[in-house]
Backbone as numpy.savetxt, mean C-alpha at the origin, in Angstrom:
# Nx Ny Nz CAx CAy CAz Cx Cy Cz
16.79 2.09 -1.37 14.99 2.13 -0.84 16.00 3.71 -1.11
16.51 4.28 -0.41 16.76 5.46 0.04 17.99 5.79 -1.41
18.23 5.48 -2.25 18.73 6.37 -3.06 18.30 6.97 -4.04
17.26 5.56 -4.57 15.86 5.97 -5.30 14.61 7.41 -4.91
14.74 6.77 -3.50 12.99 8.09 -2.52 14.12 9.31 -3.26
15.99 9.42 -3.05 16.67 10.01 -2.44 16.07 10.93 -4.37
16.94 10.19 -5.12 16.83 10.83 -6.62 15.48 10.98 -7.03
14.09 10.07 -6.87 12.96 10.64 -6.84 12.01 12.43 -6.26
12.96 12.32 -5.76 12.38 13.62 -4.61 13.35 14.89 -4.80
14.68 14.91 -5.32 15.17 15.77 -6.01 14.71 16.02 -7.72
14.15 15.06 -8.53 13.47 14.92 -9.56 12.34 16.56 -9.25
11.40 15.85 -8.29 10.31 17.31 -8.11 10.76 18.29 -7.37
12.08 18.52 -6.90 12.12 19.57 -6.54 12.32 19.21 -5.10
11.71 18.42 -3.94 11.77 17.97 -3.04 13.53 17.49 -2.23
13.10 17.46 -0.89 14.11 17.27 -0.68 14.40 15.80 0.95
15.50 14.68 0.68 14.67 13.95 1.32 14.93 14.36 2.59
14.02 13.92 3.87 13.88 14.49 5.30 13.82 13.04 6.31
14.75 12.60 6.94 14.89 11.65 7.81 12.83 11.23 8.33
11.74 12.21 7.99 10.80 11.93 8.11 10.59 10.89 6.96
10.47 11.12 5.66 10.15 10.80 4.49 11.45 9.76 4.84
12.36 9.36 4.40 12.93 7.57 4.91 12.13 7.01 5.91
11.92 7.36 7.12 11.24 6.38 7.90 9.74 5.88 7.45
9.10 6.49 6.80 7.57 6.51 6.46 7.82 5.94 6.24
9.25 5.81 4.63 8.62 4.75 3.45 9.58 3.54 4.17
10.50 3.53 4.98 10.47 2.30 6.09 9.71 1.76 6.21
8.68 2.41 6.83 8.43 1.88 8.04 6.64 1.28 7.13
6.48 1.84 5.97 5.62 0.86 4.43 6.49 -0.42 4.61
7.92 -0.29 3.76 8.08 -1.68 3.32 8.09 -2.80 4.28
8.45 -2.18 5.75 8.50 -3.39 6.79 7.17 -4.09 7.38
5.46 -2.57 7.32 4.79 -3.83 7.70 3.86 -3.81 6.79
4.62 -3.53 5.14 3.74 -4.84 4.05 2.60 -4.29 3.14
1.47 -3.88 4.35 0.13 -3.40 4.33 -0.56 -2.01 5.33
0.25 -1.24 5.43 -0.20 -0.56 6.81 -1.53 0.84 6.53
-2.09 1.06 6.94 -3.42 2.07 7.00 -1.87 3.33 7.81
-2.55 4.74 7.28 -1.38 5.66 8.12 -1.45 6.21 9.56
-2.35 4.96 10.09 -2.39 5.10 11.55 -1.11 4.02 11.68
-1.42 2.65 11.64 -0.62 1.93 11.23 1.42 2.55 11.53
1.21 3.32 9.53 2.30 4.04 9.87 2.55 4.44 11.10
2.15 5.30 11.34 2.28 6.51 12.71 2.85 5.88 13.92
2.47 4.91 14.08 3.05 3.67 14.92 4.17 3.35 15.61
4.81 3.13 13.97 5.50 2.78 13.82 6.65 3.58 13.90
6.37 4.13 13.07 7.64 5.15 13.25 7.52 6.12 14.42
6.46 6.10 15.49 6.31 6.83 16.81 7.48 6.30 17.52
7.18 4.59 17.01 8.02 3.66 18.29 9.97 3.58 18.13
10.33 4.87 17.32 11.53 4.77 16.48 11.89 6.65 16.66
11.47 7.13 16.90 10.69 8.66 16.64 9.65 9.25 16.67
9.46 10.54 18.23 8.50 10.49 18.56 8.09 11.65 17.79
9.29 12.58 17.58 8.46 13.92 16.71 8.21 13.71 15.40
7.22 13.30 15.09 6.38 12.56 13.71 4.85 12.61 14.19
3.98 13.12 13.33 2.62 13.45 13.94 2.07 13.11 12.62
0.83 12.88 12.92 0.01 12.21 11.41 0.05 13.18 10.57
-0.43 14.60 10.51 -0.20 15.32 9.17 0.94 14.71 8.39
1.87 14.68 9.29 3.46 14.37 7.99 3.52 13.75 8.04
2.67 12.49 7.89 2.59 10.95 7.95 1.76 10.86 6.36
-0.10 11.25 6.72 -0.34 11.29 5.87 0.04 12.15 4.52
0.89 13.62 4.23 1.13 14.37 3.85 2.45 13.75 2.76
3.13 12.86 3.31 4.45 12.07 3.47 3.92 11.16 2.35
2.91 10.28 2.86 2.48 8.72 2.30 2.00 9.53 0.73
1.26 10.64 0.90 1.09 11.02 -0.62 2.19 11.10 -1.53
3.20 12.56 -0.85 4.58 12.55 -1.81 5.02 10.91 -1.99
5.18 10.35 -1.38 5.72 8.75 -1.91 5.05 8.24 -2.77
3.58 8.30 -2.41 2.53 7.98 -4.39 2.63 8.34 -5.01
2.94 9.74 -5.29 2.55 10.64 -6.50 4.29 10.03 -7.08
5.15 10.15 -6.23 6.06 9.53 -6.95 6.41 8.00 -7.25
5.66 7.57 -6.49 5.01 5.89 -7.49 5.89 4.57 -6.56
6.70 5.15 -5.31 7.02 4.54 -4.40 6.44 3.50 -3.98
4.82 4.17 -3.27 4.10 3.70 -2.25 3.09 3.69 -3.34
1.78 2.61 -3.55 0.81 2.94 -4.09 -0.45 2.57 -2.41
-2.17 2.73 -2.70 -2.81 1.82 -1.85 -4.19 1.43 -1.99
-4.45 0.99 -1.25 -5.69 0.06 -1.82 -6.59 0.41 -0.03
-7.43 -0.04 -0.69 -9.03 -0.16 0.52 -9.28 -1.64 0.68
-8.69 -1.86 1.98 -9.26 -3.62 2.50 -9.98 -3.58 3.83
-10.21 -2.27 3.72 -11.89 -1.58 4.94 -12.25 -0.61 4.23
-13.72 -0.44 5.34 -13.92 0.52 4.83 -13.36 2.21 5.62
-12.41 1.79 6.10 -10.91 2.59 7.15 -10.10 3.25 6.37
-9.37 3.70 6.58 -8.70 4.56 5.64 -7.80 3.31 4.71
-7.08 4.39 3.71 -6.74 3.30 3.18 -5.47 2.66 3.51
-4.87 1.18 3.12 -3.98 0.51 3.21 -2.70 0.67 2.67
-1.60 1.62 2.28 -0.20 1.60 1.54 0.84 0.33 1.82
1.05 0.28 0.62 2.48 -1.10 0.71 3.02 -0.16 -0.27
4.31 -0.92 -1.02 5.49 -0.41 -1.54 5.69 -1.08 -3.09
5.78 -0.32 -3.73 6.19 -0.91 -4.64 7.17 -1.62 -5.35
8.10 -1.76 -4.68 8.72 -2.83 -4.33 8.56 -4.11 -4.43
7.53 -4.71 -3.92 6.85 -5.54 -4.00 6.38 -6.28 -5.07
6.25 -7.23 -5.68 4.98 -7.30 -6.69 4.33 -7.27 -7.05
3.21 -6.99 -8.02 2.16 -6.28 -8.64 1.51 -7.48 -7.82
0.10 -7.70 -7.42 -0.45 -8.38 -6.28 -2.10 -8.20 -6.43
-3.18 -9.03 -6.19 -4.09 -8.23 -6.12 -4.45 -9.11 -4.71
-5.26 -8.61 -3.51 -6.00 -8.38 -2.17 -7.04 -9.23 -2.00
-6.92 -10.52 -1.30 -7.63 -10.97 -0.96 -8.42 -10.59 0.72
-9.22 -10.23 1.33 -9.54 -10.14 2.28 -10.53 -10.47 2.90
-10.53 -11.22 4.16 -12.17 -12.25 4.61 -12.56 -10.80 6.11
-13.63 -10.85 5.75 -14.31 -10.67 6.15 -14.73 -9.64 7.77
-14.50 -11.60 8.06 -15.03 -12.11 9.86 -13.29 -11.71 10.35
-12.52 -12.55 9.95 -11.06 -11.83 10.87 -9.57 -10.68 10.15
-10.25 -10.47 9.16 -9.39 -9.44 8.25 -7.99 -9.26 7.54
-7.80 -10.19 7.34 -6.18 -11.21 7.30 -6.72 -10.76 5.80
-5.55 -10.67 5.37 -4.97 -9.72 4.15 -4.06 -10.86 3.60
-4.38 -11.90 2.69 -3.35 -12.62 1.86 -3.55 -11.94 0.94
-1.90 -11.91 -0.30 -1.28 -11.35 -1.38 -1.87 -12.72 -2.95
-2.24 -12.02 -3.85 -2.70 -13.39 -5.02 -1.98 -12.80 -6.54
-0.85 -13.67 -7.17 -1.00 -13.22 -7.97 -1.97 -12.60 -9.21
-1.35 -11.95 -9.37 -2.45 -10.98 -10.06 -2.90 -12.21 -11.61
-2.28 -13.55 -11.91 -2.72 -14.41 -12.88 -4.38 -15.03 -12.51
-4.53 -14.16 -11.20 -5.81 -14.83 -10.57 -7.11 -14.65 -11.55
-6.66 -13.29 -11.90 -7.83 -12.47 -12.48 -7.59 -11.96 -13.33
-7.59 -12.90 -14.13 -6.41 -12.43 -16.02 -7.48 -12.62 -16.84
-8.65 -13.77 -16.43 -9.11 -13.49 -17.39 -10.65 -12.24 -17.54
-10.04 -11.87 -16.39 -11.32 -10.52 -16.20 -11.17 -9.25 -16.59
-9.42 -9.38 -16.23 -9.21 -8.04 -16.19 -8.77 -8.15 -18.29
-8.26 -9.12 -18.89 -8.94 -9.29 -20.75 -9.57 -9.30 -21.27
-10.93 -9.16 -20.40 -12.20 -9.24 -20.90 -12.28 -7.67 -20.83
-12.18 -7.57 -19.52 -11.79 -5.74 -19.87 -11.58 -4.71 -20.35
-9.92 -5.25 -20.73 -8.87 -4.82 -21.32 -9.31 -5.05 -22.85
-10.78 -5.79 -23.89 -11.05 -5.69 -24.74 -11.91 -4.97 -24.53
-12.26 -4.05 -24.19 -13.68 -3.32 -23.78 -13.07 -2.39 -23.61
-11.76 -2.46 -23.91 -11.08 -0.87 -23.81 -10.33 -0.46 -22.33
-11.17 -1.00 -21.61 -10.69 -0.56 -19.85 -9.33 -0.95 -18.77
-8.56 -0.57 -18.87 -7.09 -1.07 -17.75 -7.85 -0.97 -16.14
-6.94 -1.75 -16.18 -7.75 -2.46 -14.57 -6.15 -2.59 -13.38
-6.48 -1.42 -12.84 -4.63 -1.55 -12.17 -5.08 -2.37 -10.71
-4.65 -3.47 -11.31 -4.64 -4.47 -10.34 -4.17 -4.46 -8.85
-3.24 -3.88 -8.48 -2.68 -3.23 -7.34 -3.72 -2.76 -6.20
-4.64 -2.14 -7.19 -5.92 -1.80 -6.23 -6.75 -2.48 -6.01
-6.68 -3.84 -6.66 -8.18 -4.60 -6.35 -8.04 -5.12 -5.00
-9.30 -5.41 -4.46 -9.38 -6.19 -2.95 -10.42 -6.54 -4.05
-10.16 -8.11 -3.41 -11.65 -8.74 -3.46 -12.08 -9.18 -1.66
-13.49 -9.69 -1.14 -13.16 -9.65 0.21 -14.30 -11.02 0.60
-14.33 -11.57 0.93 -15.18 -13.06 0.80 -14.76 -13.70 3.28
-14.66 -14.81 2.60 -14.46 -15.20 3.99 -13.84 -16.07 4.17
-12.46 -16.11 4.74 -11.32 -16.97 4.33 -12.15 -18.88 4.69
-10.81 -19.44 4.70 -10.94 -20.83 4.64 -11.61 -21.47 6.91
-11.14 -20.65 6.77 -10.64 -20.76 9.07 -11.59 -20.26 9.32
-12.01 -19.56 8.95 -13.41 -18.53 9.32 -14.67 -19.40 8.81
-14.46 -19.18 8.52 -15.92 -20.20 6.87 -16.35 -21.78 7.69
-14.96 -21.71 8.52 -15.69 -23.49 9.81 -15.95 -22.78 10.68
-16.32 -22.02 11.08 -16.74 -21.18 12.37 -17.72 -20.99 13.09
């Protein structure tokens, strides 16, 4: 992780800082996390990191292609590492559980849109509904 991060930062004329390393590690550890969740995770290790550092760093990491975001609620975006395989997010509106599915789940939709010249960003896709556990309650 840090070698790739260091190389990509150098390409952009940026430095590898401990904060950037901690924030990327937090996204990788948490798998799907809002900036506030990343901040809490990082602050549990180092209290000197503030919210603006987390937001700015997440933007830089996304520009570098190391993280990406999607909207899994009406709140802040949720970030995840690009080291994970590409996946579709399925979100329960009741319990807020997030499940990841293979992009094949939406392959027919992606293919139809591609026929019309539209390219789908599958990693940004979130499908909302009710999970089986919540549907029974």
